[in-house]
Backbone as CSV, one residue per row, in Angstrom:
resi,resn,N_x,N_y,N_z,CA_x,CA_y,CA_z,C_x,C_y,C_z
1,UNK,98.076,272.930,74.095,98.292,272.906,75.585,97.233,273.691,76.403
2,UNK,96.833,273.112,77.295,95.812,273.562,78.298,96.301,274.886,78.982
3,UNK,95.409,275.831,79.185,95.863,277.047,79.817,96.492,276.819,81.081
4,UNK,95.925,275.930,82.047,96.458,275.647,83.201,97.914,275.154,83.206
5,UNK,98.187,274.395,82.238,99.413,273.736,81.970,100.572,274.790,81.564
6,UNK,100.020,275.862,80.681,100.917,276.897,80.551,101.342,277.753,81.663
7,UNK,100.329,278.028,82.502,100.717,278.665,83.648,101.634,278.109,84.610
8,UNK,101.400,276.733,84.889,102.407,275.978,85.593,103.782,275.863,85.036
9,UNK,103.806,275.797,83.638,105.139,275.600,83.092,105.782,276.912,83.314
10,UNK,105.120,278.201,83.093,105.807,279.360,83.416,106.340,279.403,84.917
11,UNK,105.533,278.867,85.780,105.990,279.045,87.247,106.980,278.024,87.573
12,UNK,107.268,277.012,86.919,108.099,275.976,87.362,109.458,276.385,87.599
13,UNK,110.010,277.251,86.943,111.394,277.758,87.202,111.551,278.456,88.579
14,UNK,110.526,279.190,88.839,110.707,279.988,90.031,109.756,279.464,91.257
15,UNK,109.092,278.371,91.141,108.136,277.913,92.035,108.852,277.592,93.459
16,UNK,110.026,276.977,93.451,110.729,276.756,94.683,110.996,277.962,95.557
17,UNK,111.562,279.006,94.720,111.781,280.214,95.433,110.473,280.779,95.976
18,UNK,109.437,280.860,95.390,108.094,281.536,95.886,107.687,280.572,96.943
19,UNK,107.871,279.352,96.912,107.388,278.413,97.994,108.270,278.518,99.256
20,UNK,109.573,279.231,99.041,110.378,279.198,100.166,109.931,279.893,101.359
21,UNK,109.026,280.953,101.144,108.431,281.538,102.373,107.498,280.728,103.154
22,UNK,107.098,279.534,102.747,106.331,278.466,103.405,107.057,277.357,103.736
23,UNK,108.414,277.693,104.012,109.310,276.521,104.308,108.889,275.725,105.544
24,UNK,108.351,276.412,106.612,107.992,275.757,107.764,106.665,274.758,107.373
25,UNK,105.795,275.246,106.526,104.624,274.417,106.349,105.070,273.177,105.516
26,UNK,105.902,273.374,104.501,106.505,272.087,103.823,107.068,271.233,104.799
27,UNK,108.013,271.677,105.730,108.618,270.862,106.660,107.690,270.039,107.544
28,UNK,106.601,270.659,107.933,105.546,269.942,108.822,104.749,268.913,107.850
29,UNK,104.548,269.411,106.760,103.882,268.413,105.771,104.635,267.100,105.552
30,UNK,105.888,267.214,105.279,106.950,266.136,105.062,106.892,265.198,106.369
31,UNK,107.265,265.841,107.574,107.217,265.106,108.780,105.980,264.393,109.023
32,UNK,104.812,265.026,108.878,103.480,264.302,109.191,103.218,263.214,108.183
33,UNK,103.537,263.432,106.878,103.422,262.422,105.894,104.133,261.162,106.085
34,UNK,105.450,261.450,106.513,106.500,260.377,106.684,105.947,259.362,107.718
35,UNK,105.306,260.011,108.676,104.938,259.215,109.903,103.667,258.208,109.494
36,UNK,103.159,258.308,108.283,102.101,257.474,107.837,102.592,256.422,106.663
37,UNK,103.833,256.543,106.389,104.329,255.705,105.321,105.134,254.448,105.769
38,UNK,105.066,253.494,105.007,105.800,252.232,105.503,106.695,251.851,104.414
39,UNK,107.814,251.057,104.672,108.728,250.630,103.692,108.267,249.928,102.386
40,UNK,107.074,249.314,102.518,106.406,248.408,101.487,105.470,249.223,100.716
41,UNK,105.320,250.540,100.996,104.157,251.294,100.361,104.403,251.650,98.929
42,UNK,103.455,251.550,98.131,103.281,252.116,96.743,102.688,253.428,96.776
43,UNK,103.201,254.565,96.557,102.614,255.722,96.758,102.332,256.465,95.308
44,UNK,101.264,257.182,95.323,101.017,258.045,94.096,100.995,259.448,94.691
45,UNK,101.894,260.268,93.961,101.830,261.751,94.421,101.376,262.530,93.242
46,UNK,100.040,263.053,93.524,99.282,263.655,92.616,99.443,265.094,92.584
47,UNK,99.834,265.642,91.340,100.147,267.025,91.265,101.509,267.215,92.062
48,UNK,102.526,266.585,91.708,103.926,266.616,92.518,104.566,268.007,92.414
49,UNK,104.347,268.755,91.409,104.926,269.939,91.234,106.444,269.686,90.998
50,UNK,107.212,270.508,91.725,108.732,270.386,91.379,109.307,269.440,92.287
51,UNK,108.518,268.584,92.967,109.211,267.377,93.743,109.658,267.937,95.149
52,UNK,109.118,269.149,95.594,109.646,269.570,96.922,109.357,268.598,97.927
53,UNK,108.066,267.989,97.979,107.698,267.030,98.969,108.078,265.540,98.518
54,UNK,107.919,265.362,97.183,108.169,263.885,96.725,109.430,263.501,97.078
55,UNK,110.462,264.188,96.659,111.946,263.964,97.042,112.230,263.765,98.416
56,UNK,111.568,264.227,99.348,111.708,264.084,100.750,111.049,262.891,101.468
57,UNK,110.046,262.563,100.707,109.282,261.446,101.386,109.688,260.057,100.883
58,UNK,110.298,260.094,99.534,110.634,258.767,98.882,111.183,257.866,99.527
59,UNK,112.142,258.322,100.526,112.952,257.205,101.266,112.222,256.416,102.171
60,UNK,111.054,256.815,102.565,110.082,256.074,103.470,109.057,255.261,102.911
61,UNK,109.257,255.120,101.426,108.221,254.296,100.858,109.012,253.365,99.838
62,UNK,108.406,252.361,99.372,109.055,251.383,98.463,109.070,252.031,97.117
63,UNK,108.044,252.718,96.507,108.015,253.161,95.262,107.141,254.341,95.233
64,UNK,107.317,255.494,94.420,106.544,256.649,94.333,106.335,256.876,92.856
65,UNK,105.139,257.044,92.468,104.633,257.319,91.167,104.243,258.925,91.304
66,UNK,105.068,259.780,90.592,104.655,261.295,90.724,104.215,261.803,89.554
67,UNK,103.073,262.361,89.507,102.352,262.864,88.314,102.112,264.282,88.478
68,UNK,102.067,264.978,87.300,101.797,266.433,87.279,101.427,266.733,85.740
69,UNK,100.480,267.528,85.480,100.057,267.990,84.215,101.002,268.965,83.519
70,UNK,101.885,269.572,84.147,102.777,270.466,83.801,104.147,269.839,83.503
71,UNK,104.576,269.826,82.123,105.904,269.280,81.932,107.089,270.036,82.310
72,UNK,106.775,271.225,82.574,107.957,272.108,83.294,108.228,271.606,84.741
73,UNK,107.141,271.443,85.500,107.233,270.893,86.799,107.730,269.666,86.837
74,UNK,107.490,268.794,85.849,108.062,267.256,86.000,109.396,267.430,85.582
75,UNK,109.920,268.351,84.790,111.379,268.404,84.510,112.121,268.867,85.782
76,UNK,111.574,270.003,86.446,112.157,270.361,87.568,112.294,269.244,88.724
77,UNK,111.274,268.597,88.794,111.218,267.302,89.746,112.189,266.281,89.510
78,UNK,112.163,265.923,88.124,113.142,264.932,87.831,114.662,265.372,88.033
79,UNK,115.034,266.574,87.656,116.368,267.100,88.051,116.604,267.133,89.414
80,UNK,115.766,267.348,90.190,115.949,267.387,91.574,116.253,266.000,92.139
81,UNK,115.461,265.059,91.763,115.576,263.636,92.250,117.090,263.050,91.636
82,UNK,117.163,263.499,90.411,118.637,262.921,89.832,119.891,263.544,90.635
83,UNK,119.686,264.787,90.837,120.776,265.488,91.659,120.993,264.814,92.993
84,UNK,120.004,264.199,93.635,119.961,263.698,94.926,120.091,262.056,94.740
85,UNK,120.148,261.581,93.564,120.446,260.167,93.453,119.303,259.240,93.956
86,UNK,118.070,259.946,93.866,116.923,259.088,94.382,116.363,258.310,93.142
87,UNK,116.258,256.995,93.383,115.840,256.236,92.240,114.534,255.545,92.169
88,UNK,113.852,255.670,93.399,112.504,254.958,93.485,111.311,255.897,93.261
89,UNK,111.475,257.005,92.532,110.408,257.859,92.003,110.404,257.641,90.431
90,UNK,109.054,257.376,90.089,108.694,257.483,88.546,107.957,258.679,88.167
91,UNK,108.466,259.615,87.538,107.858,260.799,87.231,107.107,260.700,85.696
92,UNK,105.889,261.109,85.786,105.203,261.144,84.442,104.234,262.249,84.403
93,UNK,104.342,262.891,83.191,103.401,264.023,82.871,102.024,263.449,82.588
94,UNK,101.050,263.434,83.565,99.775,262.783,83.492,98.967,263.399,84.588
95,UNK,97.650,262.755,84.590,96.823,263.166,85.699,96.025,261.991,86.195
96,UNK,95.081,262.216,87.212,94.618,261.149,87.931,93.728,260.031,87.128
97,UNK,93.353,260.529,86.008,92.424,259.703,85.099,93.216,258.897,84.110
98,UNK,94.516,258.887,84.141,95.306,258.142,83.316,94.931,256.668,83.448
99,UNK,94.632,256.054,82.410,94.134,254.496,82.311,95.225,253.569,82.712
100,UNK,96.452,254.044,82.705,97.468,253.191,83.014,97.459,252.861,84.548
101,UNK,96.696,253.567,85.270,96.719,253.381,86.782,95.352,252.478,87.023
102,UNK,95.532,251.286,87.510,94.608,250.299,87.762,93.898,250.843,89.158
103,UNK,92.709,250.136,89.221,91.886,250.401,90.477,92.612,249.590,91.669
104,UNK,92.712,250.158,92.802,93.150,249.593,94.036,94.620,249.191,93.758
105,UNK,95.486,250.049,93.280,96.976,249.758,93.116,97.777,250.439,93.989
106,UNK,97.295,251.404,94.873,98.270,252.183,95.591,97.857,252.048,97.080
107,UNK,98.911,252.108,97.966,98.752,252.148,99.392,98.463,253.509,99.950
108,UNK,99.109,254.515,99.307,99.023,255.814,99.852,98.837,256.714,98.532
109,UNK,98.002,257.711,98.660,97.860,258.801,97.504,98.050,260.142,98.286
110,UNK,98.917,260.937,97.638,99.216,262.257,98.113,98.480,263.452,97.322
111,UNK,98.074,264.394,97.837,97.573,265.534,96.937,97.785,266.720,97.853
112,UNK,98.863,267.366,97.528,99.181,268.539,98.401,99.070,269.924,97.427
113,UNK,98.247,270.781,98.085,98.064,272.144,97.468,97.460,272.065,96.081
114,UNK,96.426,271.182,95.862,95.874,271.035,94.584,94.342,270.893,94.621
115,UNK,93.787,270.384,95.692,92.420,270.225,95.565,91.598,271.441,95.415
116,UNK,92.009,272.684,95.940,91.300,273.833,95.777,91.376,274.503,94.251
117,UNK,92.215,273.941,93.385,92.518,274.295,92.118,91.770,273.433,91.104
118,UNK,91.119,272.462,91.454,90.575,271.540,90.553,89.074,271.995,90.040
119,UNK,88.897,271.652,88.714,87.596,272.060,88.242,86.416,271.250,89.041
120,UNK,86.738,269.881,89.258,85.792,269.114,89.881,86.464,268.258,90.950
121,UNK,86.575,268.872,92.140,87.291,268.191,93.379,86.636,267.024,93.789
122,UNK,85.220,266.865,93.756,84.451,265.710,94.198,84.900,264.448,93.307
123,UNK,84.921,264.780,92.112,85.162,263.617,91.172,86.618,263.177,91.256
124,UNK,87.584,264.143,91.597,89.011,263.760,91.728,89.123,262.930,93.029
125,UNK,88.389,263.167,94.078,88.575,262.447,95.382,87.990,261.189,95.117
126,UNK,86.806,261.058,94.431,86.180,259.666,94.166,87.196,258.774,93.366
127,UNK,88.099,259.366,92.413,88.933,258.740,91.642,90.111,258.286,92.652
128,UNK,90.448,259.126,93.543,91.457,258.770,94.536,90.990,257.549,95.212
129,UNK,89.850,257.522,95.736,89.302,256.379,96.501,89.336,255.096,95.553
130,UNK,89.108,255.277,94.340,89.138,254.104,93.390,90.573,253.507,93.219
131,UNK,91.470,254.347,93.160,92.969,254.030,93.065,93.431,253.443,94.307
132,UNK,92.965,253.752,95.459,93.477,253.074,96.602,93.129,251.799,96.989
133,UNK,94.115,251.037,97.569,93.688,249.614,97.959,92.768,249.775,99.351
134,UNK,91.969,248.905,99.636,91.249,248.922,100.761,92.079,249.092,102.053
135,UNK,91.550,250.216,102.801,92.417,250.589,103.916,93.455,251.509,103.654
136,UNK,93.677,251.876,102.330,94.787,252.835,102.014,94.453,254.275,102.473
137,UNK,95.470,255.056,102.542,95.440,256.307,102.969,95.448,257.453,101.923
138,UNK,94.608,258.430,102.024,94.617,259.626,101.262,95.119,260.776,102.116
139,UNK,96.301,261.459,101.823,96.900,262.493,102.637,97.043,263.780,101.762
140,UNK,96.410,264.781,102.286,96.325,265.870,101.490,96.464,267.311,102.338
141,UNK,96.975,268.392,101.705,97.046,269.625,102.337,96.228,270.649,101.341
142,UNK,95.495,271.438,101.853,94.694,272.295,100.889,94.482,273.791,101.497
143,UNK,94.744,274.731,100.568,94.405,276.124,100.971,93.007,276.325,101.232
144,UNK,92.540,276.738,102.458,91.059,276.749,102.769,90.832,278.201,102.884
145,UNK,90.236,278.923,101.702,90.065,280.220,101.743,88.584,280.578,101.928
146,UNK,87.854,279.729,102.514,86.352,279.882,102.701,86.031,280.697,103.967
147,UNK,86.999,281.013,104.766,86.630,281.620,106.077,86.431,283.100,105.892
148,UNK,86.800,283.839,106.817,86.648,285.328,106.853,87.407,285.912,105.657
149,UNK,86.914,287.161,105.200,87.496,287.862,104.179,89.077,288.383,104.490
150,UNK,89.884,288.132,103.712,91.176,288.806,104.020,91.738,289.394,102.705
151,UNK,92.689,290.110,102.718,93.421,290.878,101.729,93.889,289.799,100.734
152,UNK,94.645,288.687,101.200,95.120,287.687,100.570,94.016,286.831,99.753
153,UNK,92.942,286.644,100.449,91.892,285.958,99.824,91.271,286.709,98.594
154,UNK,91.025,287.887,98.796,90.408,288.767,97.913,91.337,288.870,96.563
155,UNK,92.575,289.130,96.845,93.583,289.219,95.792,93.697,287.782,94.912
156,UNK,93.794,286.751,95.609,93.783,285.470,94.951,92.543,285.215,94.072
157,UNK,91.460,285.534,94.630,90.144,285.313,93.989,90.106,286.249,92.722
158,UNK,90.645,287.515,92.922,90.669,288.402,91.670,91.539,287.840,90.626
159,UNK,92.709,287.406,90.901,93.625,286.704,89.862,92.928,285.599,89.295
160,UNK,92.162,284.725,90.064,91.441,283.596,89.530,90.410,284.106,88.550
161,UNK,89.495,285.064,88.953,88.398,285.458,88.112,88.941,286.072,86.783
162,UNK,90.067,286.698,86.866,90.620,287.391,85.585,91.466,286.400,84.782
163,UNK,91.635,285.055,85.372,92.233,284.115,84.603,93.725,284.319,84.549
164,UNK,94.189,285.049,85.574,95.731,285.410,85.539,96.354,284.044,86.209
165,UNK,95.559,283.397,87.143,95.956,282.285,87.694,94.841,281.308,87.668
166,UNK,94.978,279.919,87.787,93.928,278.912,87.590,92.894,279.229,88.610
167,UNK,91.610,278.617,88.329,90.446,278.868,89.056,90.744,278.288,90.565
168,UNK,90.193,279.029,91.562,90.345,278.682,92.987,88.956,278.396,93.663
169,UNK,88.859,277.312,94.269,87.609,276.995,95.148,87.900,277.594,96.461
170,UNK,86.958,278.152,97.154,87.059,278.708,98.426,86.570,277.719,99.572
171,UNK,87.163,276.707,99.784,86.735,275.821,100.761,86.819,276.272,102.189
172,UNK,85.970,275.838,103.068,86.168,275.873,104.689,86.757,274.564,104.947
173,UNK,87.450,274.449,106.112,87.924,273.040,106.463,86.837,272.096,106.591
174,UNK,85.716,272.451,107.097,84.576,271.602,107.344,83.977,271.073,106.091
175,UNK,83.878,271.985,104.896,83.504,271.614,103.798,84.479,270.578,103.180
176,UNK,85.658,270.757,103.174,86.756,269.876,102.756,86.559,268.502,103.400
177,UNK,86.480,268.340,104.736,86.289,267.119,105.361,85.009,266.389,104.912
178,UNK,84.019,267.181,104.853,82.636,266.557,104.379,82.741,266.078,102.877
179,UNK,83.433,266.800,102.129,83.713,266.300,100.615,84.480,264.991,100.803
180,UNK,85.479,264.922,101.472,86.339,263.831,101.538,85.689,262.548,102.031
181,UNK,84.867,262.865,103.188,84.071,261.701,103.956,82.899,261.185,102.882
182,UNK,82.441,262.072,102.109,81.467,261.755,101.325,81.821,260.757,100.133
183,UNK,83.239,260.710,99.919,83.664,259.723,98.932,84.255,258.356,99.549
184,UNK,83.556,258.122,100.718,83.833,256.740,101.451,85.163,256.742,102.000
185,UNK,85.543,257.865,102.708,86.810,257.869,103.509,86.336,258.168,104.972
186,UNK,87.229,257.641,105.896,87.191,257.861,107.234,88.176,258.938,107.639
187,UNK,88.017,260.130,108.176,89.044,261.174,108.505,89.794,260.570,109.728
188,UNK,91.156,260.580,109.770,91.869,260.072,110.899,92.735,261.056,111.600
189,UNK,92.925,262.193,110.869,93.882,263.195,111.366,93.632,264.459,110.605
190,UNK,93.591,265.581,111.269,93.531,266.862,110.694,94.307,268.015,111.492
191,UNK,95.026,268.872,110.675,95.713,270.021,111.336,95.862,271.264,110.294
192,UNK,95.490,272.421,110.866,95.952,273.612,110.211,97.413,273.935,110.315
193,UNK,98.073,273.759,109.145,99.486,274.078,109.175,99.844,275.567,109.101
194,UNK,99.027,276.313,108.637,99.405,277.706,108.314,98.161,278.601,108.590
195,UNK,98.221,279.796,109.067,97.125,280.595,109.357,96.631,281.558,108.210
196,UNK,97.641,282.169,107.546,97.255,282.990,106.471,98.136,282.817,105.129
197,UNK,97.580,282.129,104.059,96.279,281.430,104.165,96.273,280.187,104.767
198,UNK,95.123,279.844,105.295,95.075,278.404,105.946,95.512,277.344,105.134
199,UNK,96.362,276.483,105.634,96.654,275.099,104.946,96.280,274.046,105.661
200,UNK,95.257,273.311,105.226,94.672,272.247,106.144,95.112,270.917,105.735
201,UNK,95.848,270.274,106.655,96.250,268.839,106.455,95.298,268.051,106.673
202,UNK,94.899,266.882,105.950,94.038,265.843,106.181,94.633,264.473,105.904
203,UNK,94.390,263.595,106.737,94.740,262.113,106.610,93.377,261.309,106.597
204,UNK,93.031,260.646,105.553,91.711,259.872,105.529,92.159,258.579,104.961
205,UNK,91.320,257.528,105.717,91.435,256.221,105.212,90.311,255.691,104.390
206,UNK,90.617,254.924,103.294,89.424,254.340,102.482,88.710,253.169,103.247
207,UNK,87.545,253.442,103.235,86.555,252.457,103.973,86.629,251.183,103.224
208,UNK,86.441,250.037,104.007,86.433,248.657,103.439,85.354,248.571,102.511
C-alpha cells in the first residue's frame, strides 16, 4: 500500500469532523459547482474523499463516477450515499490514469482540494483534458499556499517535509491558472473561497 493511501485511510474516519470547520467553503463549492451542471452530464469526481461534495452535487447530474486512491475514503463515501439513497454515483478505488476511462468520456471533471497534493500536477491536468469531451468543464478548488508566509503555511510545509502528511505544492493562484490554461483550457470563472489558507475555485473549459 502506498504511503499516501495509508495516510488517507487513517484520516477517513475523522475527515468529515476536521472538514467541518470549513463548512462555509464546502457550501460555496457545492453551490457554485451545481450551477455548472446539467441533468444529462456524466461527471468524474477525482479524489472524491468521503463524498462530502459528491453526494451533494449528484442530483444535478445524470451520473457521477467518483474515484479515490484511498479505500477508507471510498468506504466512507459509499456509506454516506447509501444512507441518503443516492443511486447515480459509482464509487471506485482508482486514479485518473485508470485505463477503464476512455478519452473524451466526461462532460465535467471535478478535482477538489487535491491538485496541490499531487506529485505531477501538470500531468494530471493534461489527463483531465484528455478525459473531457470537447467543450467539457474542469472544476477545481485548490489550497494556494504560495503567497505570503503564514504560521499555517509554515506548519503544513513542515509536516509535508517530514512525511507526516503527503507532499504539498505551494501554488499561487496565478501559477495555478497558468498551469491549467497551459493544458488547453480556457479559464471561465475564478473565486477565492477562503482567506487562510486560500482556497481557489476555478472553472475551466476544454478548448475545441
